[in-house]
C-alpha positions in Angstrom: 15.8 -108.3 -92.8 18.8 -107.8 -95.2 21.6 -110.4 -95.2 24.3 -107.7 -94.9 27.1 -107.3 -92.4 26.7 -104.0 -90.5 30.5 -103.5 -90.4 31.9 -104.4 -93.8 28.7 -104.4 -95.8 29.3 -107.9 -97.2 26.1 -109.3 -98.7 24.8 -112.2 -100.6 26.5 -113.5 -103.8 24.4 -115.0 -106.7 25.2 -117.9 -108.9 23.8 -121.2 -110.3 23.1 -124.7 -109.0 24.4 -127.0 -111.7 23.0 -130.5 -111.8 24.7 -133.6 -113.4 22.3 -133.0 -116.3 23.8 -129.5 -116.6 20.4 -127.9 -115.6 21.0 -124.5 -114.1 18.8 -122.8 -111.4 19.6 -119.6 -109.6 20.8 -119.7 -106.0 22.4 -117.4 -103.5 25.2 -117.7 -101.0 24.6 -115.7 -97.8 27.4 -114.4 -95.6 27.8 -116.1 -92.2 26.1 -113.5 -90.0 26.1 -113.7 -86.3 24.2 -111.4 -83.8 26.8 -110.0 -81.4 26.6 -107.6 -78.5 29.3 -105.1 -79.5 30.5 -101.6 -78.5 29.9 -99.1 -81.2 30.4 -95.3 -80.6 30.7 -95.9 -76.9 27.4 -97.7 -76.7 26.5 -101.4 -76.5 24.4 -102.5 -79.4 23.3 -105.8 -81.0 24.9 -106.0 -84.4 24.5 -108.5 -87.3 28.2 -109.1 -88.2 29.9 -111.6 -90.5 32.2 -114.1 -89.0 35.3 -112.6 -90.7 34.7 -109.2 -89.0 34.4 -111.0 -85.6 37.6 -113.1 -86.2 39.7 -110.2 -87.5 38.9 -108.0 -84.5 36.9 -105.4 -86.5 34.2 -105.8 -83.7 34.9 -105.1 -80.0 32.5 -107.4 -78.1 30.7 -106.0 -75.0 31.5 -107.6 -71.7 
């Protein structure tokens, strides 16, 4: 399953782990995705949404 927000499309960001010896290995930062029951197009669906979309009100939660 892709680590992408279904509202804003935010996905993983890539970079390096850097040790004290300056060794570099690739790593990725995933968005903070939460499964939320939300109203979308008049229907209740389960969406995988990032925490920023929930906090900003981009998602209307189902009752």
